[in-house]
All heavy atoms as TSV, in Angstrom:
chain	resi	resn	atom	element	x	y	z
A	1	MET	N	N	-42.733	-83.656	12.991
A	1	MET	CA	C	-41.599	-82.970	12.500
A	1	MET	C	C	-40.677	-84.029	11.840
A	1	MET	O	O	-40.600	-85.211	12.376
A	1	MET	CB	C	-40.858	-82.219	13.507
A	1	MET	CG	C	-39.668	-81.441	12.964
A	1	MET	SD	S	-38.845	-80.483	14.187
A	1	MET	CE	C	-37.278	-81.342	14.188
A	2	ILE	N	N	-39.988	-83.614	10.752
A	2	ILE	CA	C	-39.203	-84.507	10.112
A	2	ILE	C	C	-37.640	-84.302	10.672
A	2	ILE	O	O	-37.143	-83.286	10.577
A	2	ILE	CB	C	-39.170	-84.302	8.626
A	2	ILE	CG1	C	-40.602	-84.496	8.139
A	2	ILE	CG2	C	-38.272	-85.230	7.897
A	2	ILE	CD1	C	-40.937	-83.965	6.689
A	3	ASP	N	N	-37.129	-85.473	11.106
A	3	ASP	CA	C	-35.734	-85.382	11.691
A	3	ASP	C	C	-34.612	-85.808	10.706
A	3	ASP	O	O	-33.524	-85.426	10.843
A	3	ASP	CB	C	-35.653	-86.167	12.937
A	3	ASP	CG	C	-36.412	-85.599	14.131
A	3	ASP	OD1	O	-36.480	-84.373	14.155
A	3	ASP	OD2	O	-37.050	-86.315	14.877
A	4	ASN	N	N	-34.976	-86.620	9.805
A	4	ASN	CA	C	-34.111	-87.290	8.835
A	4	ASN	C	C	-33.690	-86.373	7.766
A	4	ASN	O	O	-34.423	-85.915	7.020
A	4	ASN	CB	C	-34.728	-88.625	8.278
A	4	ASN	CG	C	-33.763	-89.444	7.456
A	4	ASN	OD1	O	-33.009	-88.954	6.779
A	4	ASN	ND2	N	-33.949	-90.760	7.677
A	5	ARG	N	N	-32.388	-86.169	7.654
A	5	ARG	CA	C	-31.793	-85.274	6.603
A	5	ARG	C	C	-32.194	-85.798	5.207
A	5	ARG	O	O	-32.491	-84.981	4.409
A	5	ARG	CB	C	-30.207	-85.098	6.741
A	5	ARG	CG	C	-29.876	-84.394	7.983
A	5	ARG	CD	C	-28.386	-84.294	8.017
A	5	ARG	NE	N	-27.810	-83.411	6.879
A	5	ARG	CZ	C	-27.726	-82.116	6.891
A	5	ARG	NH1	N	-28.202	-81.512	8.007
A	5	ARG	NH2	N	-27.270	-81.365	5.937
A	6	TYR	N	N	-32.163	-87.072	5.047
A	6	TYR	CA	C	-32.530	-87.679	3.728
A	6	TYR	C	C	-33.979	-87.390	3.379
A	6	TYR	O	O	-34.272	-86.866	2.288
A	6	TYR	CB	C	-32.362	-89.270	3.798
A	6	TYR	CG	C	-32.783	-89.792	2.499
A	6	TYR	CD1	C	-31.956	-89.803	1.358
A	6	TYR	CD2	C	-33.971	-90.443	2.494
A	6	TYR	CE1	C	-32.439	-90.330	0.121
A	6	TYR	CE2	C	-34.425	-91.067	1.187
A	6	TYR	CZ	C	-33.668	-90.970	0.174
A	6	TYR	OH	O	-34.075	-91.593	-0.964
A	7	GLU	N	N	-34.905	-87.379	4.365
A	7	GLU	CA	C	-36.290	-87.025	4.121
A	7	GLU	C	C	-36.382	-85.536	3.692
A	7	GLU	O	O	-37.118	-85.210	2.809
A	7	GLU	CB	C	-37.046	-87.327	5.301
A	7	GLU	CG	C	-37.324	-88.846	5.439
A	7	GLU	CD	C	-38.199	-89.069	6.732
A	7	GLU	OE1	O	-39.222	-88.494	6.898
A	7	GLU	OE2	O	-37.868	-90.112	7.385
A	8	LEU	N	N	-35.630	-84.665	4.490
A	8	LEU	CA	C	-35.714	-83.246	4.186
A	8	LEU	C	C	-35.266	-82.916	2.789
A	8	LEU	O	O	-35.820	-82.194	2.064
A	8	LEU	CB	C	-34.932	-82.426	5.271
A	8	LEU	CG	C	-35.598	-82.367	6.537
A	8	LEU	CD1	C	-34.674	-81.718	7.544
A	8	LEU	CD2	C	-36.902	-81.625	6.597
A	9	ASP	N	N	-34.080	-83.550	2.442
A	9	ASP	CA	C	-33.512	-83.390	1.027
A	9	ASP	C	C	-34.588	-83.807	-0.073
A	9	ASP	O	O	-34.672	-83.125	-0.983
A	9	ASP	CB	C	-32.229	-84.181	1.019
A	9	ASP	CG	C	-31.019	-83.402	1.690
A	9	ASP	OD1	O	-31.068	-82.349	1.870
A	9	ASP	OD2	O	-30.015	-84.210	1.995
A	10	SER	N	N	-35.132	-84.995	0.310
A	10	SER	CA	C	-36.031	-85.479	-0.660
A	10	SER	C	C	-37.311	-84.529	-0.870
A	10	SER	O	O	-37.655	-84.306	-1.930
A	10	SER	CB	C	-36.535	-86.884	-0.252
A	10	SER	OG	O	-37.559	-87.366	-1.092
A	11	LEU	N	N	-37.757	-84.047	0.227
A	11	LEU	CA	C	-38.910	-83.100	0.231
A	11	LEU	C	C	-38.519	-81.831	-0.583
A	11	LEU	O	O	-39.369	-81.282	-1.402
A	11	LEU	CB	C	-39.377	-82.725	1.606
A	11	LEU	CG	C	-40.180	-83.797	2.244
A	11	LEU	CD1	C	-40.468	-83.448	3.789
A	11	LEU	CD2	C	-41.503	-83.924	1.619
A	12	ILE	N	N	-37.347	-81.292	-0.227
A	12	ILE	CA	C	-36.889	-80.065	-0.881
A	12	ILE	C	C	-36.787	-80.305	-2.414
A	12	ILE	O	O	-37.282	-79.534	-3.195
A	12	ILE	CB	C	-35.482	-79.623	-0.374
A	12	ILE	CG1	C	-35.711	-79.214	1.085
A	12	ILE	CG2	C	-34.910	-78.609	-1.222
A	12	ILE	CD1	C	-34.327	-78.988	1.847
A	13	ARG	N	N	-36.250	-81.498	-2.885
A	13	ARG	CA	C	-36.143	-81.764	-4.253
A	13	ARG	C	C	-37.517	-81.848	-4.948
A	13	ARG	O	O	-37.787	-81.330	-6.078
A	13	ARG	CB	C	-35.332	-82.935	-4.526
A	13	ARG	CG	C	-33.744	-82.718	-4.302
A	13	ARG	CD	C	-33.078	-83.911	-4.902
A	13	ARG	NE	N	-33.414	-85.210	-4.276
A	13	ARG	CZ	C	-32.987	-85.664	-3.063
A	13	ARG	NH1	N	-32.124	-84.980	-2.377
A	13	ARG	NH2	N	-33.369	-86.851	-2.674
A	14	ALA	N	N	-38.382	-82.490	-4.195
A	14	ALA	CA	C	-39.718	-82.626	-4.696
A	14	ALA	C	C	-40.491	-81.332	-4.877
A	14	ALA	O	O	-41.201	-81.203	-5.917
A	14	ALA	CB	C	-40.547	-83.710	-3.809
A	15	TYR	N	N	-40.398	-80.526	-3.845
A	15	TYR	CA	C	-41.066	-79.264	-4.115
A	15	TYR	C	C	-40.581	-78.388	-5.161
A	15	TYR	O	O	-41.196	-77.620	-5.794
A	15	TYR	CB	C	-41.179	-78.546	-2.647
A	15	TYR	CG	C	-42.309	-79.083	-1.862
A	15	TYR	CD1	C	-41.944	-79.642	-0.574
A	15	TYR	CD2	C	-43.535	-79.105	-2.156
A	15	TYR	CE1	C	-42.898	-80.210	0.318
A	15	TYR	CE2	C	-44.541	-79.763	-1.352
A	15	TYR	CZ	C	-44.238	-80.146	-0.185
A	15	TYR	OH	O	-45.203	-80.692	0.669
A	16	GLU	N	N	-39.164	-78.422	-5.181
A	16	GLU	CA	C	-38.556	-77.683	-6.241
A	16	GLU	C	C	-38.864	-78.198	-7.675
A	16	GLU	O	O	-39.190	-77.375	-8.460
A	16	GLU	CB	C	-36.947	-77.659	-6.142
A	16	GLU	CG	C	-36.499	-76.736	-4.915
A	16	GLU	CD	C	-35.097	-76.879	-4.563
A	16	GLU	OE1	O	-34.426	-77.823	-5.113
A	16	GLU	OE2	O	-34.642	-75.976	-3.876
A	17	SER	N	N	-39.012	-79.388	-7.780
A	17	SER	CA	C	-39.445	-80.047	-8.963
A	17	SER	C	C	-40.820	-79.569	-9.350
A	17	SER	O	O	-41.207	-79.298	-10.429
A	17	SER	CB	C	-39.264	-81.527	-8.959
A	17	SER	OG	O	-39.796	-82.175	-10.161
A	18	GLU	N	N	-41.763	-79.759	-8.232
A	18	GLU	CA	C	-43.090	-79.232	-8.509
A	18	GLU	C	C	-43.225	-77.847	-9.003
A	18	GLU	O	O	-43.971	-77.515	-9.849
A	18	GLU	CB	C	-43.956	-79.457	-7.234
A	18	GLU	CG	C	-45.363	-78.997	-7.333
A	18	GLU	CD	C	-46.018	-79.244	-5.904
A	18	GLU	OE1	O	-45.649	-79.993	-5.015
A	18	GLU	OE2	O	-47.043	-78.542	-5.773
A	19	ALA	N	N	-42.402	-76.950	-8.301
A	19	ALA	CA	C	-42.409	-75.565	-8.691
A	19	ALA	C	C	-42.035	-75.401	-10.254
A	19	ALA	O	O	-42.690	-74.677	-10.881
A	19	ALA	CB	C	-41.497	-74.773	-7.772
A	20	GLN	N	N	-40.994	-76.186	-10.596
A	20	GLN	CA	C	-40.498	-75.949	-11.995
A	20	GLN	C	C	-41.648	-76.453	-12.961
A	20	GLN	O	O	-41.799	-75.930	-14.005
A	20	GLN	CB	C	-39.239	-76.698	-12.238
A	20	GLN	CG	C	-38.052	-76.114	-11.465
A	20	GLN	CD	C	-37.723	-74.749	-11.904
A	20	GLN	OE1	O	-37.797	-74.370	-13.192
A	20	GLN	NE2	N	-37.530	-73.879	-10.838
A	21	THR	N	N	-42.333	-77.500	-12.691
A	21	THR	CA	C	-43.440	-78.030	-13.441
A	21	THR	C	C	-44.506	-76.997	-13.517
A	21	THR	O	O	-44.917	-76.625	-14.629
A	21	THR	CB	C	-43.904	-79.361	-12.853
A	21	THR	OG1	O	-42.931	-80.320	-12.866
A	21	THR	CG2	C	-45.181	-79.859	-13.633
A	22	HIS	N	N	-44.844	-76.354	-12.500
A	22	HIS	CA	C	-45.979	-75.258	-12.458
A	22	HIS	C	C	-45.472	-73.995	-13.308
A	22	HIS	O	O	-46.256	-73.415	-13.902
A	22	HIS	CB	C	-46.329	-74.914	-11.096
A	22	HIS	CG	C	-47.345	-75.969	-10.489
A	22	HIS	ND1	N	-48.514	-76.200	-10.926
A	22	HIS	CD2	C	-47.137	-76.793	-9.458
A	22	HIS	CE1	C	-49.095	-77.146	-10.281
A	22	HIS	NE2	N	-48.334	-77.539	-9.351
A	23	ILE	N	N	-44.214	-73.667	-13.190
A	23	ILE	CA	C	-43.557	-72.582	-13.935
A	23	ILE	C	C	-43.736	-72.916	-15.424
A	23	ILE	O	O	-44.105	-71.999	-16.273
A	23	ILE	CB	C	-42.190	-72.292	-13.558
A	23	ILE	CG1	C	-42.156	-71.701	-12.189
A	23	ILE	CG2	C	-41.539	-71.357	-14.517
A	23	ILE	CD1	C	-40.756	-71.593	-11.378
A	24	ALA	N	N	-43.422	-74.173	-15.737
A	24	ALA	CA	C	-43.546	-74.471	-17.166
A	24	ALA	C	C	-45.025	-74.440	-17.722
A	24	ALA	O	O	-45.315	-74.066	-18.799
A	24	ALA	CB	C	-43.006	-75.929	-17.457
A	25	TYR	N	N	-45.928	-74.930	-16.815
A	25	TYR	CA	C	-47.331	-74.815	-17.225
A	25	TYR	C	C	-47.856	-73.454	-17.330
A	25	TYR	O	O	-48.616	-73.107	-18.221
A	25	TYR	CB	C	-48.210	-75.638	-16.160
A	25	TYR	CG	C	-48.094	-77.088	-16.165
A	25	TYR	CD1	C	-48.258	-77.856	-15.077
A	25	TYR	CD2	C	-47.864	-77.813	-17.443
A	25	TYR	CE1	C	-48.334	-79.223	-15.100
A	25	TYR	CE2	C	-47.657	-79.142	-17.449
A	25	TYR	CZ	C	-47.969	-79.852	-16.277
A	25	TYR	OH	O	-47.808	-81.319	-16.316
A	26	ALA	N	N	-47.331	-72.594	-16.441
A	26	ALA	CA	C	-47.743	-71.165	-16.446
A	26	ALA	C	C	-47.308	-70.471	-17.677
A	26	ALA	O	O	-48.025	-69.672	-18.316
A	26	ALA	CB	C	-47.120	-70.379	-15.254
A	27	ARG	N	N	-46.018	-70.813	-18.215
A	27	ARG	CA	C	-45.583	-70.273	-19.419
A	27	ARG	C	C	-46.403	-70.733	-20.697
A	27	ARG	O	O	-46.554	-70.005	-21.643
A	27	ARG	CB	C	-44.119	-70.666	-19.682
A	27	ARG	CG	C	-43.300	-69.909	-18.701
A	27	ARG	CD	C	-41.753	-70.325	-18.892
A	27	ARG	NE	N	-40.818	-69.722	-18.128
A	27	ARG	CZ	C	-39.809	-70.216	-17.459
A	27	ARG	NH1	N	-39.402	-71.396	-18.001
A	27	ARG	NH2	N	-39.045	-69.579	-16.687
A	28	ARG	N	N	-47.012	-71.947	-20.555
A	28	ARG	CA	C	-47.812	-72.445	-21.724
A	28	ARG	C	C	-49.295	-72.228	-21.576
A	28	ARG	O	O	-50.060	-72.730	-22.299
A	28	ARG	CB	C	-47.479	-73.899	-21.872
A	28	ARG	CG	C	-46.097	-74.186	-22.338
A	28	ARG	CD	C	-45.931	-75.708	-22.563
A	28	ARG	NE	N	-46.259	-76.419	-21.419
A	28	ARG	CZ	C	-45.570	-77.480	-20.886
A	28	ARG	NH1	N	-44.560	-77.928	-21.647
A	28	ARG	NH2	N	-46.025	-78.092	-19.747
A	29	ALA	N	N	-49.699	-71.467	-20.480
A	29	ALA	CA	C	-51.069	-71.282	-20.221
A	29	ALA	C	C	-51.826	-70.564	-21.319
A	29	ALA	O	O	-51.192	-69.675	-22.019
A	29	ALA	CB	C	-51.226	-70.560	-18.905
A	30	HIS	N	N	-53.020	-70.865	-21.518
A	30	HIS	CA	C	-53.859	-70.281	-22.565
A	30	HIS	C	C	-54.630	-69.062	-21.994
A	30	HIS	O	O	-55.200	-68.319	-22.806
A	30	HIS	CB	C	-54.712	-71.295	-23.319
A	30	HIS	CG	C	-53.888	-72.292	-24.076
A	30	HIS	ND1	N	-53.156	-72.003	-25.181
A	30	HIS	CD2	C	-53.686	-73.577	-23.782
A	30	HIS	CE1	C	-52.568	-73.092	-25.616
A	30	HIS	NE2	N	-52.818	-73.998	-24.858
A	31	THR	N	N	-54.946	-69.181	-20.657
A	31	THR	CA	C	-55.762	-68.147	-20.030
A	31	THR	C	C	-55.109	-67.545	-18.886
A	31	THR	O	O	-54.159	-68.154	-18.355
A	31	THR	CB	C	-57.158	-68.742	-19.631
A	31	THR	OG1	O	-56.873	-69.608	-18.565
A	31	THR	CG2	C	-57.849	-69.484	-20.721
A	32	GLU	N	N	-55.537	-66.344	-18.474
A	32	GLU	CA	C	-55.070	-65.712	-17.339
A	32	GLU	C	C	-55.216	-66.592	-16.091
A	32	GLU	O	O	-54.339	-66.691	-15.232
A	32	GLU	CB	C	-55.732	-64.401	-17.163
A	32	GLU	CG	C	-55.141	-63.536	-15.922
A	32	GLU	CD	C	-53.737	-63.151	-15.942
A	32	GLU	OE1	O	-53.193	-63.043	-17.127
A	32	GLU	OE2	O	-53.151	-62.982	-14.939
A	33	PHE	N	N	-56.429	-67.337	-15.950
A	33	PHE	CA	C	-56.610	-68.046	-14.845
A	33	PHE	C	C	-55.654	-69.214	-14.704
A	33	PHE	O	O	-55.144	-69.507	-13.622
A	33	PHE	CB	C	-58.127	-68.626	-14.987
A	33	PHE	CG	C	-58.397	-69.681	-13.831
A	33	PHE	CD1	C	-58.743	-69.284	-12.563
A	33	PHE	CD2	C	-58.243	-71.057	-14.122
A	33	PHE	CE1	C	-58.967	-70.213	-11.540
A	33	PHE	CE2	C	-58.509	-72.048	-13.104
A	33	PHE	CZ	C	-58.838	-71.541	-11.895
A	34	GLN	N	N	-55.340	-69.843	-15.863
A	34	GLN	CA	C	-54.480	-71.008	-15.824
A	34	GLN	C	C	-53.020	-70.451	-15.338
A	34	GLN	O	O	-52.346	-71.102	-14.605
A	34	GLN	CB	C	-54.337	-71.609	-17.217
A	34	GLN	CG	C	-55.459	-72.482	-17.663
A	34	GLN	CD	C	-55.387	-72.919	-19.112
A	34	GLN	OE1	O	-54.792	-72.291	-19.857
A	34	GLN	NE2	N	-55.994	-73.997	-19.436
A	35	ARG	N	N	-52.606	-69.291	-15.979
A	35	ARG	CA	C	-51.386	-68.734	-15.654
A	35	ARG	C	C	-51.325	-68.354	-14.155
A	35	ARG	O	O	-50.243	-68.779	-13.512
A	35	ARG	CB	C	-51.028	-67.503	-16.548
A	35	ARG	CG	C	-49.649	-66.954	-16.327
A	35	ARG	CD	C	-49.403	-65.629	-16.972
A	35	ARG	NE	N	-50.334	-64.670	-16.492
A	35	ARG	CZ	C	-50.165	-63.999	-15.362
A	35	ARG	NH1	N	-49.221	-64.274	-14.531
A	35	ARG	NH2	N	-51.028	-63.064	-15.110
A	36	SER	N	N	-52.301	-67.790	-13.575
A	36	SER	CA	C	-52.127	-67.300	-12.222
A	36	SER	C	C	-52.265	-68.646	-11.367
A	36	SER	O	O	-51.600	-68.651	-10.319
A	36	SER	CB	C	-53.244	-66.327	-11.976
A	36	SER	OG	O	-54.511	-66.941	-12.116
A	37	PHE	N	N	-52.980	-69.553	-11.686
A	37	PHE	CA	C	-53.080	-70.773	-10.887
A	37	PHE	C	C	-51.761	-71.489	-10.821
A	37	PHE	O	O	-51.289	-71.791	-9.663
A	37	PHE	CB	C	-54.089	-71.801	-11.603
A	37	PHE	CG	C	-54.161	-73.074	-10.897
A	37	PHE	CD1	C	-54.889	-73.412	-9.758
A	37	PHE	CD2	C	-53.413	-74.134	-11.436
A	37	PHE	CE1	C	-54.927	-74.555	-9.201
A	37	PHE	CE2	C	-53.467	-75.409	-10.855
A	37	PHE	CZ	C	-54.179	-75.614	-9.683
A	38	HIS	N	N	-51.039	-71.593	-11.946
A	38	HIS	CA	C	-49.783	-72.273	-11.920
A	38	HIS	C	C	-48.723	-71.406	-11.205
A	38	HIS	O	O	-47.832	-71.984	-10.605
A	38	HIS	CB	C	-49.415	-72.823	-13.312
A	38	HIS	CG	C	-50.248	-73.853	-13.759
A	38	HIS	ND1	N	-50.144	-75.156	-13.163
A	38	HIS	CD2	C	-51.081	-73.977	-14.712
A	38	HIS	CE1	C	-51.009	-75.870	-13.806
A	38	HIS	NE2	N	-51.645	-75.204	-14.728
A	39	GLU	N	N	-48.728	-70.179	-11.349
A	39	GLU	CA	C	-47.761	-69.328	-10.637
A	39	GLU	C	C	-48.030	-69.388	-9.183
A	39	GLU	O	O	-47.128	-69.436	-8.489
A	39	GLU	CB	C	-47.930	-67.781	-11.189
A	39	GLU	CG	C	-47.421	-67.560	-12.575
A	39	GLU	CD	C	-47.665	-66.200	-13.052
A	39	GLU	OE1	O	-48.438	-65.339	-12.410
A	39	GLU	OE2	O	-46.976	-65.862	-14.083
A	40	ARG	N	N	-49.237	-69.407	-8.791
A	40	ARG	CA	C	-49.635	-69.589	-7.290
A	40	ARG	C	C	-49.057	-70.847	-6.815
A	40	ARG	O	O	-48.381	-70.952	-5.701
A	40	ARG	CB	C	-51.113	-69.345	-7.119
A	40	ARG	CG	C	-51.427	-69.260	-5.626
A	40	ARG	CD	C	-52.975	-68.854	-5.421
A	40	ARG	NE	N	-53.743	-69.826	-6.117
A	40	ARG	CZ	C	-54.535	-69.571	-7.207
A	40	ARG	NH1	N	-54.458	-68.241	-7.764
A	40	ARG	NH2	N	-55.324	-70.341	-7.797
A	41	ARG	N	N	-49.307	-71.951	-7.474
A	41	ARG	CA	C	-48.794	-73.221	-7.120
A	41	ARG	C	C	-47.266	-73.335	-7.058
A	41	ARG	O	O	-46.707	-73.893	-6.145
A	41	ARG	CB	C	-49.485	-74.312	-7.951
A	41	ARG	CG	C	-50.904	-74.508	-7.796
A	41	ARG	CD	C	-51.106	-75.062	-6.500
A	41	ARG	NE	N	-52.553	-75.258	-6.095
A	41	ARG	CZ	C	-53.277	-76.350	-6.131
A	41	ARG	NH1	N	-52.612	-77.464	-6.342
A	41	ARG	NH2	N	-54.588	-76.335	-5.863
A	42	ALA	N	N	-46.606	-72.692	-7.973
A	42	ALA	CA	C	-45.148	-72.609	-8.048
A	42	ALA	C	C	-44.674	-71.948	-6.694
A	42	ALA	O	O	-43.674	-72.419	-6.162
A	42	ALA	CB	C	-44.687	-71.959	-9.304
A	43	THR	N	N	-45.344	-70.859	-6.483
A	43	THR	CA	C	-44.896	-70.039	-5.343
A	43	THR	C	C	-45.088	-70.800	-4.074
A	43	THR	O	O	-44.137	-70.824	-3.203
A	43	THR	CB	C	-45.671	-68.693	-5.201
A	43	THR	OG1	O	-45.395	-67.975	-6.407
A	43	THR	CG2	C	-45.329	-67.900	-4.037
A	44	GLU	N	N	-46.216	-71.464	-3.867
A	44	GLU	CA	C	-46.432	-72.368	-2.742
A	44	GLU	C	C	-45.416	-73.472	-2.506
A	44	GLU	O	O	-44.886	-73.705	-1.488
A	44	GLU	CB	C	-47.783	-72.952	-2.764
A	44	GLU	CG	C	-48.922	-71.893	-2.680
A	44	GLU	CD	C	-50.310	-72.416	-2.978
A	44	GLU	OE1	O	-50.443	-73.584	-3.381
A	44	GLU	OE2	O	-51.320	-71.666	-2.868
A	45	ALA	N	N	-45.052	-74.070	-3.677
A	45	ALA	CA	C	-44.095	-75.131	-3.736
A	45	ALA	C	C	-42.711	-74.702	-3.226
A	45	ALA	O	O	-42.031	-75.217	-2.482
A	45	ALA	CB	C	-44.100	-75.912	-4.928
A	46	LEU	N	N	-42.323	-73.513	-3.803
A	46	LEU	CA	C	-41.067	-72.836	-3.444
A	46	LEU	C	C	-41.068	-72.475	-1.970
A	46	LEU	O	O	-39.965	-72.593	-1.377
A	46	LEU	CB	C	-40.792	-71.700	-4.334
A	46	LEU	CG	C	-40.334	-71.957	-5.765
A	46	LEU	CD1	C	-40.274	-70.747	-6.648
A	46	LEU	CD2	C	-39.096	-72.852	-5.840
A	47	GLN	N	N	-42.092	-72.043	-1.433
A	47	GLN	CA	C	-42.182	-71.649	-0.025
A	47	GLN	C	C	-42.050	-72.958	0.836
A	47	GLN	O	O	-41.349	-72.814	1.956
A	47	GLN	CB	C	-43.433	-70.940	0.279
A	47	GLN	CG	C	-43.497	-69.500	-0.275
A	47	GLN	CD	C	-44.841	-68.834	-0.149
A	47	GLN	OE1	O	-45.931	-69.544	0.092
A	47	GLN	NE2	N	-44.994	-67.551	-0.276
A	48	LYS	N	N	-42.583	-73.908	0.413
A	48	LYS	CA	C	-42.492	-75.253	1.246
A	48	LYS	C	C	-40.971	-75.686	1.165
A	48	LYS	O	O	-40.504	-76.115	2.155
A	48	LYS	CB	C	-43.478	-76.251	0.666
A	48	LYS	CG	C	-44.841	-76.045	1.002
A	48	LYS	CD	C	-45.883	-77.003	0.357
A	48	LYS	CE	C	-47.243	-76.699	0.629
A	48	LYS	NZ	N	-48.107	-77.633	0.000
A	49	ALA	N	N	-40.448	-75.596	-0.041
A	49	ALA	CA	C	-39.013	-76.083	-0.205
A	49	ALA	C	C	-38.163	-75.199	0.804
A	49	ALA	O	O	-37.226	-75.712	1.399
A	49	ALA	CB	C	-38.616	-76.030	-1.758
A	50	GLN	N	N	-38.424	-73.895	0.773
A	50	GLN	CA	C	-37.600	-73.030	1.660
A	50	GLN	C	C	-37.821	-73.318	3.097
A	50	GLN	O	O	-36.849	-73.329	3.792
A	50	GLN	CB	C	-38.004	-71.549	1.327
A	50	GLN	CG	C	-37.171	-70.484	2.127
A	50	GLN	CD	C	-35.661	-70.587	1.961
A	50	GLN	OE1	O	-35.298	-71.154	0.825
A	50	GLN	NE2	N	-34.969	-70.128	2.843
A	51	LYS	N	N	-38.985	-73.662	3.489
A	51	LYS	CA	C	-39.275	-74.050	4.787
A	51	LYS	C	C	-38.415	-75.249	5.257
A	51	LYS	O	O	-37.869	-75.269	6.329
A	51	LYS	CB	C	-40.772	-74.374	5.042
A	51	LYS	CG	C	-41.139	-74.834	6.401
A	51	LYS	CD	C	-42.602	-75.347	6.454
A	51	LYS	CE	C	-42.919	-76.340	7.424
A	51	LYS	NZ	N	-43.966	-77.080	7.474
A	52	TYR	N	N	-38.409	-76.290	4.463
A	52	TYR	CA	C	-37.602	-77.460	4.749
A	52	TYR	C	C	-36.191	-77.204	4.614
A	52	TYR	O	O	-35.352	-77.661	5.348
A	52	TYR	CB	C	-38.029	-78.689	3.858
A	52	TYR	CG	C	-39.460	-79.054	4.228
A	52	TYR	CD1	C	-40.413	-79.075	3.300
A	52	TYR	CD2	C	-39.732	-79.609	5.410
A	52	TYR	CE1	C	-41.809	-79.498	3.662
A	52	TYR	CE2	C	-40.921	-80.058	5.832
A	52	TYR	CZ	C	-42.036	-80.072	4.913
A	52	TYR	OH	O	-43.242	-80.533	5.204
A	53	ARG	N	N	-35.773	-76.266	3.721
A	53	ARG	CA	C	-34.340	-75.980	3.584
A	53	ARG	C	C	-33.931	-75.248	4.976
A	53	ARG	O	O	-32.770	-75.479	5.419
A	53	ARG	CB	C	-34.116	-75.060	2.349
A	53	ARG	CG	C	-32.642	-74.834	2.101
A	53	ARG	CD	C	-32.469	-74.044	0.764
A	53	ARG	NE	N	-32.992	-74.706	-0.426
A	53	ARG	CZ	C	-34.087	-74.388	-1.057
A	53	ARG	NH1	N	-34.811	-73.351	-0.673
A	53	ARG	NH2	N	-34.545	-75.013	-2.053
A	54	GLN	N	N	-34.671	-74.365	5.538
A	54	GLN	CA	C	-34.417	-73.727	6.709
A	54	GLN	C	C	-34.325	-74.645	7.920
A	54	GLN	O	O	-33.482	-74.672	8.779
A	54	GLN	CB	C	-35.407	-72.635	7.060
A	54	GLN	CG	C	-35.227	-71.436	6.140
A	54	GLN	CD	C	-36.381	-70.408	6.328
A	54	GLN	OE1	O	-37.381	-70.608	7.008
A	54	GLN	NE2	N	-36.117	-69.218	5.845
A	55	GLU	N	N	-35.282	-75.706	7.945
A	55	GLU	CA	C	-35.275	-76.639	8.923
A	55	GLU	C	C	-33.962	-77.532	8.801
A	55	GLU	O	O	-33.516	-77.955	9.908
A	55	GLU	CB	C	-36.580	-77.595	8.751
A	55	GLU	CG	C	-36.786	-78.609	9.816
A	55	GLU	CD	C	-37.926	-79.281	9.761
A	55	GLU	OE1	O	-39.069	-78.779	9.328
A	55	GLU	OE2	O	-37.983	-80.532	10.186
A	56	LEU	N	N	-33.540	-77.791	7.620
A	56	LEU	CA	C	-32.396	-78.542	7.441
A	56	LEU	C	C	-31.144	-77.759	7.961
A	56	LEU	O	O	-30.245	-78.368	8.546
A	56	LEU	CB	C	-32.216	-78.931	5.951
A	56	LEU	CG	C	-31.137	-79.830	5.593
A	56	LEU	CD1	C	-31.338	-81.215	6.147
A	56	LEU	CD2	C	-31.039	-79.961	4.090
A	57	GLN	N	N	-31.128	-76.565	7.772
A	57	GLN	CA	C	-29.990	-75.632	8.197
A	57	GLN	C	C	-30.050	-75.338	9.737
A	57	GLN	O	O	-28.971	-75.197	10.389
A	57	GLN	CB	C	-29.978	-74.345	7.488
A	57	GLN	CG	C	-29.634	-74.594	6.005
A	57	GLN	CD	C	-29.802	-73.249	5.241
A	57	GLN	OE1	O	-30.271	-72.198	5.792
A	57	GLN	NE2	N	-29.429	-73.171	4.017
A	58	HIS	N	N	-31.219	-75.359	10.308
A	58	HIS	CA	C	-31.331	-75.031	11.711
A	58	HIS	C	C	-32.414	-75.894	12.339
A	58	HIS	O	O	-33.563	-75.538	12.502
A	58	HIS	CB	C	-31.911	-73.510	11.817
A	58	HIS	CG	C	-31.089	-72.472	11.145
A	58	HIS	ND1	N	-29.875	-72.142	11.597
A	58	HIS	CD2	C	-31.373	-71.807	10.016
A	58	HIS	CE1	C	-29.402	-71.290	10.823
A	58	HIS	NE2	N	-30.291	-71.072	9.837
A	59	PRO	N	N	-32.062	-77.178	12.550
A	59	PRO	CA	C	-32.894	-78.225	13.055
A	59	PRO	C	C	-33.521	-77.781	14.434
A	59	PRO	O	O	-32.785	-77.209	15.295
A	59	PRO	CB	C	-32.120	-79.421	13.212
A	59	PRO	CG	C	-30.740	-79.113	12.820
A	59	PRO	CD	C	-30.681	-77.715	12.397
A	60	PHE	N	N	-34.701	-77.989	14.611
A	60	PHE	CA	C	-35.413	-77.846	15.887
A	60	PHE	C	C	-35.919	-79.246	16.381
A	60	PHE	O	O	-36.613	-79.921	15.674
A	60	PHE	CB	C	-36.669	-76.873	15.630
A	60	PHE	CG	C	-37.555	-76.848	16.869
A	60	PHE	CD1	C	-37.198	-75.919	17.822
A	60	PHE	CD2	C	-38.615	-77.580	17.037
A	60	PHE	CE1	C	-37.879	-75.714	18.897
A	60	PHE	CE2	C	-39.402	-77.409	18.225
A	60	PHE	CZ	C	-39.066	-76.515	19.146
A	61	HIS	N	N	-35.422	-79.509	17.555
A	61	HIS	CA	C	-35.767	-80.843	18.110
A	61	HIS	C	C	-36.529	-80.576	19.453
A	61	HIS	O	O	-36.179	-79.752	20.338
A	61	HIS	CB	C	-34.514	-81.695	18.527
A	61	HIS	CG	C	-33.781	-81.970	17.272
A	61	HIS	ND1	N	-34.124	-83.005	16.394
A	61	HIS	CD2	C	-32.584	-81.393	16.633
A	61	HIS	CE1	C	-33.260	-83.004	15.343
A	61	HIS	NE2	N	-32.376	-82.072	15.582
A	62	ASP	N	N	-37.681	-81.318	19.542
A	62	ASP	CA	C	-38.421	-81.249	20.752
A	62	ASP	C	C	-37.737	-82.136	21.789
A	62	ASP	O	O	-37.216	-83.125	21.473
A	62	ASP	CB	C	-39.874	-81.785	20.574
A	62	ASP	CG	C	-40.617	-80.939	19.763
A	62	ASP	OD1	O	-40.456	-79.669	19.804
A	62	ASP	OD2	O	-41.722	-81.401	19.078
A	63	GLY	N	N	-37.811	-81.711	22.960
A	63	GLY	CA	C	-37.167	-82.490	24.016
A	63	GLY	C	C	-37.088	-81.877	25.290
A	63	GLY	O	O	-36.930	-81.709	26.265
């Protein structure tokens, strides 16, 4: 588990950026396969960002 707020913020930004990149690729896709691939990757990245955002808001510590 990641405890450092800086690391969580960094991961959130990275996954949000990844999602935006995939959204842009989906918009320029030439085939349905390409579009759905990038839409799926964008969704996955946004879900990961949300997971870390929730962890940041409600930290869980083992102990």
